[in-house]
C-alpha positions in Angstrom: 90.3 127.4 84.3 92.4 130.5 84.7 93.8 132.1 81.9 96.1 133.9 83.7 97.5 131.0 85.4 98.1 129.5 82.2 100.3 132.6 81.0 102.2 132.2 84.3 103.0 128.7 83.7 103.7 128.9 80.2 106.3 131.6 81.6 107.6 129.5 84.4 108.1 126.7 81.5 110.9 128.7 79.9 112.9 129.0 83.2 112.2 126.4 85.3 112.6 122.3 84.6 108.7 121.5 84.4 107.9 125.1 85.2 108.1 124.5 89.2 110.3 124.2 92.0 109.2 121.1 93.1 107.7 118.2 90.6 104.2 118.0 92.4 103.4 121.3 91.7 103.3 120.4 88.0 100.1 118.7 88.2 101.4 116.2 86.1 98.4 113.8 84.7 95.7 115.6 86.1 95.3 118.5 83.9 97.1 120.8 81.7 98.2 123.8 84.3 98.7 124.4 87.9 96.7 127.0 89.3 98.7 129.9 90.8 97.6 131.4 94.1 98.1 134.9 94.8 96.9 134.9 98.8 95.9 132.7 101.8 93.3 133.4 104.4 92.3 131.0 107.0 91.2 128.0 105.4 91.0 129.4 101.8 93.5 130.2 99.0 92.5 133.2 96.4 94.3 132.2 92.6 95.6 135.2 90.5 92.4 135.8 89.1 90.6 136.3 92.4 88.8 132.9 93.0 88.5 131.5 96.1 89.4 128.0 97.0 88.7 126.0 100.4 92.0 124.8 100.6 93.2 121.2 102.4 96.8 121.3 101.2 97.9 124.2 103.7 101.3 124.8 102.3 101.6 120.6 102.5 101.1 120.9 106.2 102.9 124.0 107.9 99.5 125.6 108.2 97.5 124.0 110.7 96.1 127.2 112.2 95.0 128.4 108.6 96.9 130.9 106.3 98.0 133.8 107.3 97.0 133.8 111.1 96.9 136.7 112.9 99.2 135.8 115.9 102.0 134.1 113.8 102.3 136.8 110.9 102.4 139.3 113.6 105.5 137.1 115.0 107.6 137.3 111.9 106.3 141.0 111.3 107.8 141.7 114.7 111.0 139.9 113.9 111.6 141.7 110.6 112.3 144.7 112.5 115.3 143.4 114.0 116.4 141.6 110.9 116.4 138.6 108.7 119.0 136.4 109.4 122.8 137.3 110.9 124.3 133.8 110.5 125.1 133.7 114.4 123.2 132.3 117.7 120.2 133.8 118.6 118.2 133.6 121.9 115.1 132.9 120.0 116.5 129.4 118.4 117.0 128.1 121.9 113.4 129.3 122.9 111.9 127.1 120.4 114.3 124.3 120.8 113.3 124.1 124.6 109.7 124.4 123.8 110.0 121.5 121.7 112.3 119.3 123.6 109.5 119.8 126.5 106.6 118.2 124.2 108.3 115.5 122.1 109.2 112.6 123.9 112.2 111.7 122.6 113.6 115.1 121.8 116.7 115.5 124.6 118.7 117.7 122.2 118.0 118.6 118.9 119.7 120.5 115.6 117.8 123.0 113.2 118.4 122.6 109.6 116.7 124.9 107.0 114.3 121.7 105.7 113.2 118.2 106.3 114.9 116.7 103.4 118.3 118.1 105.2 117.1 117.1 108.5 116.3 113.2 107.1 119.7 113.6 105.4 121.4 114.6 108.4 119.8 111.9 110.7 121.0 109.0 108.4 124.3 110.3 108.3 124.5 110.5 112.5 122.9 107.3 112.7 125.9 106.0 110.3 128.4 107.6 112.2 127.2 106.5 116.0 126.7 103.2 115.3 129.8 102.9 112.6 127.4 101.0 110.3 126.2 101.4 106.9 123.1 99.8 106.2 119.5 101.7 106.4 115.9 100.3 106.3 113.2 102.5 105.0 109.9 101.5 103.7 108.3 101.6 100.4 106.1 104.7 99.8 107.4 106.9 102.8 109.4 109.8 101.4 112.1 111.3 103.3 113.4 113.8 101.4 115.6 113.9 98.0 118.9 112.8 99.8 120.5 110.0 97.7 120.4 107.4 100.8 116.6 108.2 100.9 115.8 108.7 97.2 115.0 104.8 96.8 111.5 104.0 96.1 110.2 107.2 97.5 106.4 108.2 97.7 104.7 111.6 96.8 106.2 113.2 94.3 108.4 110.8 93.2 105.5 108.3 92.7 103.2 111.0 90.8 106.2 111.4 88.5 106.4 107.8 88.0 110.4 107.9 88.7 110.2 105.7 92.0 114.2 105.6 91.7 115.6 108.9 90.7 118.4 109.1 88.5 121.7 110.4 89.7 121.9 108.3 92.8 124.7 106.0 92.9 123.9 102.4 92.7 126.7 101.6 95.3 125.0 104.0 97.6 121.2 102.7 97.2 123.0 99.5 97.6 123.4 100.7 101.3 119.3 101.1 101.6 117.0 98.1 102.3 113.4 98.8 101.1 110.6 97.0 102.8 106.7 96.8 102.4 105.3 99.3 104.9 103.2 97.3 107.7 104.5 94.2 106.6 106.0 92.9 110.2 107.4 89.8 109.0 109.5 91.5 106.5 111.0 93.6 108.9 111.6 90.5 111.4 113.5 88.4 108.5 115.6 91.4 107.4 117.0 91.7 110.9 117.4 88.0 111.6 119.7 88.3 108.0 121.7 91.7 108.4 121.1 93.3 112.0 124.7 93.4 113.0 124.6 95.6 109.9 121.8 98.1 110.2 122.3 101.3 111.2 118.9 102.3 111.4 115.2 102.1 110.6 113.5 105.3 109.3 110.0 105.3 108.8 107.0 107.7 108.5 104.8 106.5 111.8 101.8 107.5 109.9 102.6 107.3 106.5 101.7 111.0 104.2 103.6 110.4 101.0 101.2 107.4 100.0 98.4 109.5 101.1 97.4 109.1 104.6 98.4 105.4 105.6 98.4 104.5 109.8 100.6 101.7 111.0 99.1 98.4 111.4 98.7 96.8 115.1 102.3 96.2 116.5 104.4 97.3 113.3 105.7 100.4 115.1 106.1 98.4 118.1 108.0 95.6 116.3 110.5 98.0 114.4 111.2 99.4 118.0 112.1 96.1 119.7 114.4 94.8 116.5 116.3 98.4 116.4 116.8 98.1 120.4 117.9 94.2 120.2 120.1 94.7 117.7 121.8 98.1 118.8 120.4 99.8 115.4 119.0 103.6 115.7 114.9 103.9 115.2 114.3 107.0 113.6 110.6 108.5 113.3 110.3 110.9 110.1 107.6 113.2 112.0 108.2 116.2 109.4 104.4 115.2 108.4 103.0 114.4 111.7 105.0 116.0 114.2 102.6 118.7 116.2 99.9 117.4 113.5 98.5 114.5 115.0 99.0 115.5 118.3 101.3 118.2 120.8 103.8 114.9 121.1 103.9 113.9 117.4 102.8 110.5 116.4 105.8 109.0 119.1 103.3 110.4 122.0 100.1 109.3 120.3 101.3 105.6 119.9 103.3 105.7 123.1 106.7 104.8 121.4 109.9 106.3 122.0 112.3 106.5 119.1 116.0 107.3 119.1 116.1 110.4 116.5 112.9 112.5 115.3 112.9 114.3 112.0 110.6 117.0 112.3 109.9 120.4 109.8 106.7 122.0 108.6 104.8 123.0 111.8 108.1 124.0 113.8 108.7 126.6 110.9 104.8 127.6 110.6 105.4 128.0 106.7 108.9 129.1 106.5 111.9 127.0 105.4 113.0 124.8 108.3 113.9 121.3 109.6 115.2 119.6 112.6 116.6 116.6 114.2 115.9 116.0 117.7 116.7 112.7 120.1 118.7 111.3 122.6 121.6 113.7 123.6 124.0 111.1 123.5 123.7 110.5 120.0 122.9 114.4 118.9 126.3 115.0 120.7 127.9 113.1 118.1 127.1 116.4 115.4 130.1 118.7 115.3 131.4 120.7 117.2 131.2 118.3 119.8 131.3 115.2 117.9 132.8 113.5 114.3 129.9 113.9 112.2 130.0 117.2 110.3 126.5 119.1 109.2 126.1 122.9 108.9 123.5 125.4 107.5 124.0 129.1 106.9 120.2 129.8 107.6 119.8 127.2 110.2 117.9 128.4 113.0 117.3 131.6 111.5 115.3 134.0 113.7 112.0 134.5 111.1 111.4 130.8 110.6 112.1 130.3 114.4 109.3 133.5 115.0 106.9 132.0 113.0 107.3 128.1 114.4 107.4 129.1 117.9 104.1 131.2 117.5 102.7 128.3 115.7 103.5 126.0 118.5 101.8 128.2 121.0 98.9 127.8 119.0 98.7 124.1 119.1 99.1 124.2 122.1 96.2 125.7 123.4 93.7 123.5 125.0 91.6 121.0 122.7 93.1 122.0 119.6 94.0 118.4 118.4 90.7 117.2 119.8 89.0 120.0 117.3 91.1 119.2 114.8 90.2 115.4 115.0 86.5 116.2 115.1 86.6 118.4 111.8 88.8 115.8 110.0 86.5 112.6 111.0 83.4 114.5 110.1 85.1 115.4 106.7 86.3 111.8 106.3 83.1 110.1 107.3 81.0 112.6 105.1 83.0 111.9 101.8 82.8 108.2 102.5 79.1 107.9 103.2 78.2 110.3 100.1 79.9 108.0 97.7 78.2 105.3 99.0 75.0 106.8 98.0 76.2 107.1 94.9 77.7 104.0 94.2 81.5 104.9 94.4 84.2 102.7 95.9 85.9 104.8 98.3 88.0 104.5 101.7 89.2 107.7 103.6 92.0 107.2 106.1 92.3 109.5 108.3 94.6 110.5 111.6 93.6 113.5 113.5 94.4 116.6 111.0 95.5 114.4 108.0 93.5 112.5 105.4 94.1 110.3 102.7 91.3 109.9 100.1 91.3 106.2 98.0 89.2 105.4 95.3 89.1 101.5 96.4 86.8 99.0 97.6 89.1 98.0 100.6 88.1 99.0 104.1 91.7 100.1 104.8 94.7 101.1 102.7 97.9 99.7 104.5 100.8 99.9 101.7 101.8 101.6 98.7 100.7 98.4 96.3 97.3 99.1 97.8 97.4 102.5 97.0 98.7 101.5 93.2 95.5 99.5 92.7 93.2 102.4 93.6 91.6 104.1 90.6 93.7 106.6 89.2 90.8 107.7 86.5 88.4 108.6 89.1 90.6 110.3 91.5 91.9 112.9 88.5 88.1 113.2 87.4 87.3 113.6 91.3 90.4 116.3 91.7 89.6 118.4 88.6 85.4 118.7 89.6 86.8 119.8 93.1 88.8 122.1 91.7 86.6 123.6 89.3 83.9 123.9 92.6 86.3 125.8 94.7 88.1 122.8 96.6 91.7 122.5 96.5 92.7 119.0 97.2 96.6 117.6 97.0 97.6 117.3 93.4 98.6 113.5 93.6 97.0 110.6 94.9 99.7 109.8 96.7 99.7 113.0 98.9 97.7 113.3 102.2 95.5 116.5 103.0 95.3 118.5 105.8 92.4 120.1 107.8 93.6 123.4 110.0 91.8 124.8 112.6 90.6 127.6 110.6 88.4 125.0 108.8 84.8 125.7 110.2 81.6 124.2 109.8 80.8 126.2 106.5 84.0 125.0 105.0 83.1 121.4 105.6 79.5 121.7 104.4 80.6 123.6 100.9 83.7 120.8 100.8 80.8 117.6 101.0 78.2 119.8 98.8 80.7 120.2 96.4 81.9 116.3 96.7 78.6 115.2 96.6 78.4 117.0 92.6 81.8 115.3 92.1 80.5 111.9 93.2 77.6 112.1 90.8 79.5 112.4 87.8 81.8 109.9 88.2 
């Protein structure tokens, strides 16, 4: 254990709730203190004591081309010479918007924000304003940021902390949010039969990433598209995690389903704070100053984030980028399952292109939050800590997805599997 990390965490506890600025970073229920990192380079992170780790968190997704990618760093450095933020329109925000619109099927126009949470919250307000309805459907374990309307049976950090419903969310507002089971087609059909005329939108992660990595079952997304269209409700894909991660056009292009609105973040900022709401022009134009739905942000579209995001999207647009990413992730996922089987450990690893989820379960496929809850939490804790001590940095929660970057090569994958073999033998 890093002595300096422990002392830094002790100092942080005195000035920040739980010593962190985002709950899952506290490593609750996993170990005494989080690791403090000082530097990132390609597939590696280095802690404050100089120890090197192969990283599968990737700043929770944005580092798809590896940490401190030279082209991304160069783009940000060039922008630094011109200024940080102006609170005024800049050419680069239009260039990035044009790039996103060209690549994402649902995007005809978009509005930039400073975070994925802000984008999801604004998308819900936009859907309610556009349809003149109030009810929202979301799914258990899907996390769409910490906006009041969406922090109901949320995934990832909320589940890790054991707080599936946050204090401070008004009951009247929570009652406007209907929560269904992910991948449960009959419940979605029945809900629309009862309440279809009052539903403003369905918001869903097309590939869930906040209860591990959980792909949609056949016909799940297709059914949501049919139900929303038939009832004149909006379908919102939260692609903060999957956008540009599982393919150049996101999950919507992968599954050939076009939502009405798409929430983006992470990769479109290349590691700097960013979010966006994209969609049909007639819907996006309901935002002020053109329409009646108010939304604003001092740092929205700031040039530093736009430069970083544009450089990152240029990288992921290169030929065979996602094909190579899929091959690396598949090798890691299948390798983990094979090693676990040899050691007599029940393990299921879901993956889609550059994201994966590790589940200690004898089920062949994990499909929803209840499946995740039934996985062996103690084995995950032991596995996580053994891997960390052996230089492998995984997401500090069994409810989080892991991420592979283009910087992860054969050597890193092999080293990860060696560490995993040791860990499985110790479980």
